[in-house]
C-alpha positions in Angstrom: -3.2 13.6 -36.6 -0.8 13.3 -33.9 -3.3 14.3 -31.0 -5.7 11.8 -32.6 -3.2 9.0 -32.3 -2.5 9.9 -28.7 -6.2 9.8 -27.9 -6.4 6.4 -29.6 -3.2 5.1 -27.8 -4.9 6.2 -24.5 -8.1 4.6 -25.1 -5.9 1.4 -26.0 -4.4 1.7 -22.8 -7.6 2.0 -21.1 -8.7 -1.3 -22.7 -5.5 -3.4 -22.4 -4.3 -2.2 -19.2 -7.2 -1.4 -16.9 -10.7 -2.3 -18.5 -11.1 -4.5 -21.3 -15.0 -4.7 -20.6 -15.3 -1.1 -21.7 -15.5 -2.6 -25.0 -16.9 -5.9 -24.3 -14.0 -8.1 -24.5 -11.5 -10.3 -22.1 -8.0 -10.7 -22.0 -6.3 -14.0 -21.6 -4.2 -14.8 -18.4 -1.2 -13.1 -19.8 -3.0 -10.0 -21.1 -3.3 -11.0 -24.8 -6.2 -10.8 -27.2 -6.5 -11.6 -30.6 -6.1 -8.5 -32.9 -9.1 -9.5 -35.0 -11.3 -9.6 -31.8 -10.1 -6.5 -30.6 -10.7 -4.7 -33.9 -13.9 -6.0 -34.2 -14.9 -4.7 -30.8 -13.1 -1.0 -31.3 -15.5 -0.8 -34.5 -18.4 0.2 -31.9 -16.1 2.5 -29.9 -13.3 3.8 -32.1 -13.8 2.8 -35.7 -10.9 4.8 -36.8 -8.6 2.1 -35.2 -8.1 -0.3 -38.2 -5.3 -2.7 -38.4 -2.9 -0.3 -39.9 -3.6 2.4 -37.3 -3.1 -0.2 -34.5 0.2 -1.1 -36.0 1.1 2.6 -36.1 0.1 3.1 -32.4 2.2 -0.1 -31.5 5.3 1.0 -33.6 5.3 4.7 -32.8 4.5 4.8 -29.0 7.4 6.5 -27.3 7.1 4.4 -24.2 6.6 1.1 -26.2 3.6 0.4 -24.1 1.9 -2.4 -26.3 3.5 -5.2 -28.1 2.3 -7.9 -30.9 3.0 -11.6 -30.6 5.8 -12.8 -32.9 2.9 -13.9 -35.5 1.3 -10.3 -35.0 -2.1 -12.0 -34.5 -2.4 -10.8 -30.7 -1.7 -7.8 -28.8 -1.2 -6.7 -25.1 0.0 -4.1 -22.9 3.8 -4.4 -22.1 3.1 -3.5 -18.3 1.2 -1.2 -16.2 -1.8 -3.3 -15.7 -4.2 -2.7 -12.9 -6.0 -6.0 -13.7 -4.9 -9.3 -12.9 -2.7 -10.5 -15.5 0.5 -12.5 -15.5 2.9 -11.1 -18.3 5.1 -14.0 -17.5 8.3 -12.1 -17.0 11.4 -14.0 -15.3 12.9 -12.4 -12.3 15.9 -10.4 -13.2 18.7 -9.1 -11.5 18.4 -5.4 -11.3 21.5 -2.7 -11.7 22.9 -1.4 -8.3 20.6 1.7 -8.7 17.3 2.2 -10.3 15.3 5.6 -10.3 11.5 6.5 -9.7 10.1 9.8 -10.8 7.1 11.2 -8.7 5.9 14.8 -7.7 7.1 16.6 -4.8 3.4 16.4 -3.3 4.1 12.7 -2.9 7.0 12.9 -1.0 5.5 12.7 2.7 3.7 9.3 1.9 6.7 8.0 0.3 8.9 8.8 3.3 6.4 7.0 5.4 5.4 4.0 3.3 7.7 3.8 0.6 6.7 3.2 -3.0 3.5 1.3 -3.3 2.1 -0.3 -6.7 -1.3 1.5 -5.8 -3.8 0.4 -8.5 -1.3 -1.2 -10.5 0.5 -4.8 -10.4 4.0 -3.3 -10.0 6.0 -0.1 -9.0 7.4 0.9 -12.2 11.3 1.9 -12.0 13.7 3.4 -14.7 17.2 2.6 -15.5 18.2 6.2 -16.1 17.5 9.8 -14.5 16.1 11.2 -17.7 13.1 8.8 -18.0 12.4 9.0 -14.1 12.3 12.9 -14.4 10.0 12.7 -17.5 7.7 10.4 -15.6 7.7 12.6 -12.4 7.1 15.8 -14.4 3.8 14.5 -15.5 2.4 14.8 -11.8 4.0 18.1 -11.0 7.4 19.4 -10.1 9.5 16.3 -10.5 11.6 14.6 -7.8 13.9 11.5 -9.0 14.4 9.0 -6.0 17.3 6.6 -6.1 16.3 3.1 -5.4 19.1 0.7 -4.0 17.8 -2.2 -6.2 20.6 -4.6 -5.9 20.5 -4.2 -2.1 16.8 -5.0 -2.3 17.4 -8.0 -4.5 19.9 -9.2 -2.1 17.2 -8.9 0.6 14.8 -11.2 -1.5 12.7 -8.7 -3.5 12.0 -9.8 -6.9 12.6 -7.7 -9.9 11.4 -8.1 -13.6 12.1 -5.9 -16.6 9.3 -5.5 -19.2 9.9 -5.9 -23.0 10.0 -2.1 -23.2 12.8 -1.7 -20.6 10.6 -0.8 -17.5 11.8 -2.4 -14.2 9.1 -3.7 -12.1 8.9 -4.9 -8.5 5.9 -5.1 -5.9 7.1 -2.5 -3.7 10.0 -0.2 -2.4 10.2 0.0 1.4 11.6 3.5 2.6 14.7 1.9 3.8 15.7 1.2 0.2 15.0 4.7 -1.1 17.6 7.5 -1.1 15.5 10.3 -0.1 16.5 14.0 -1.2 16.9 16.4 1.5 14.0 18.9 2.2 
């Protein structure tokens, strides 16, 4: 049962973060879609995702990837979009240090270019080492980078914090990354 829930959650991530057209729906400019429209479209692709199952996915997702509107009539991904949406987060002053988990194999590129958002709208940062380690371990041997976030903010970079506590910024130049020794 847990594995099926994970598969449904990943499919929901595809739809709400990357490609809503895969089920023939559109998100509004802030990434929201009416739950009823989403469920109708899902019936052709994932009929097991009922309103109850959707609620279970949202409420039990360990990364809190999804959010319902206050009236629970709309849903969206909390962050991680690769499509053009503005989730409307106000700029926030970050703590002195944030963390980014990556794999060892990415270090040459990071040393040269810093952290780039790639296909996503933002670079994702964590407020704790444990989360960054978990993220980095998904891609191989984890490396946790310390980001001088407060110094970045003082230099004019904007930071945002998503509803699920993920820190977001457009990029992190190498000069703000405390690189591990080789």
